[in-house]
C-alpha positions in Angstrom: -27.3 253.0 34.0 -28.5 256.2 32.4 -27.4 259.5 34.0 -30.0 262.1 34.6 -30.1 265.1 32.3 -28.6 268.3 33.8 -28.9 271.9 32.7 -25.8 273.8 31.8 -25.0 277.3 30.8 -22.4 277.5 28.1 -20.8 280.5 26.3 -19.9 280.5 22.6 -18.8 283.6 20.8 -19.7 285.7 23.9 -23.3 284.4 23.8 -24.7 282.4 26.7 -26.8 279.3 25.9 -28.8 277.0 28.1 -28.1 273.3 27.4 -29.7 270.2 28.7 -27.6 267.1 28.5 -27.1 263.7 30.2 -23.4 263.9 29.5 -20.9 264.7 32.2 -20.0 268.3 33.0 -16.4 267.5 32.1 -17.5 266.3 28.6 -19.8 269.3 28.1 -16.9 271.7 29.1 -14.4 269.9 26.8 -16.9 270.1 23.9 -17.6 273.8 24.5 -13.9 274.5 24.7 -13.3 272.6 21.4 -16.0 274.7 19.7 -14.7 277.9 21.1 -11.2 277.1 20.0 -12.4 276.2 16.5 -14.6 279.3 16.3 -11.6 281.5 17.4 -9.4 279.9 14.8 -11.9 280.5 12.1 -12.6 284.1 13.3 -8.9 284.9 13.1 -8.7 283.8 9.5 -12.0 285.3 8.5 -12.1 289.0 9.5 -15.3 290.8 8.8 -17.3 287.6 8.5 -20.6 287.6 10.5 -20.6 285.4 13.6 -23.5 283.2 12.3 -21.3 282.3 9.3 -18.4 281.6 11.5 -20.5 279.2 13.6 -21.8 277.6 10.4 -18.2 277.1 9.2 -17.3 275.6 12.6 -20.3 273.2 12.4 -19.3 272.1 8.9 -15.7 271.6 10.0 -16.8 269.6 13.0 -19.1 267.4 10.9 -16.3 266.7 8.4 -14.0 265.7 11.3 -16.7 263.5 12.8 -17.3 261.9 9.4 -13.6 261.2 8.9 -13.3 259.7 12.4 -16.4 257.5 11.8 -14.9 256.3 8.5 -11.6 255.5 10.2 -13.4 253.7 13.1 -15.4 251.5 10.6 -12.1 250.6 8.8 -10.6 249.6 12.2 -13.6 247.5 13.1 -13.5 245.8 9.7 -9.7 245.1 10.1 -10.2 243.8 13.6 -12.9 241.5 12.4 -10.6 240.2 9.7 -7.9 239.6 12.2 -10.3 237.8 14.6 -11.5 235.6 11.7 -7.9 234.8 10.8 -7.1 233.9 14.4 -10.2 231.7 14.7 -9.3 229.9 11.5 -5.8 229.4 12.8 -7.2 227.9 16.0 -9.3 225.5 13.9 -6.3 224.3 12.0 -4.3 223.4 15.2 
């Protein structure tokens, strides 16, 4: 069942944005909080850097994290498949 898209107002770096998403309000809020925490962390370490560059750094850092998580997920899927195959072979031998 698809959920209907909702319009949200979110605030990042003091700027308010309109966002349309079919994700839950809880997930949208968690995502915005994650971004705000990351942006704040980068801003603390990068005094004098323009906000647009800070947001770009946050995007890059988020993309790298997602890429790492996706790579780990694929490795787990592969290992799970290997284990399932081993179990299936074991069942055939019994």
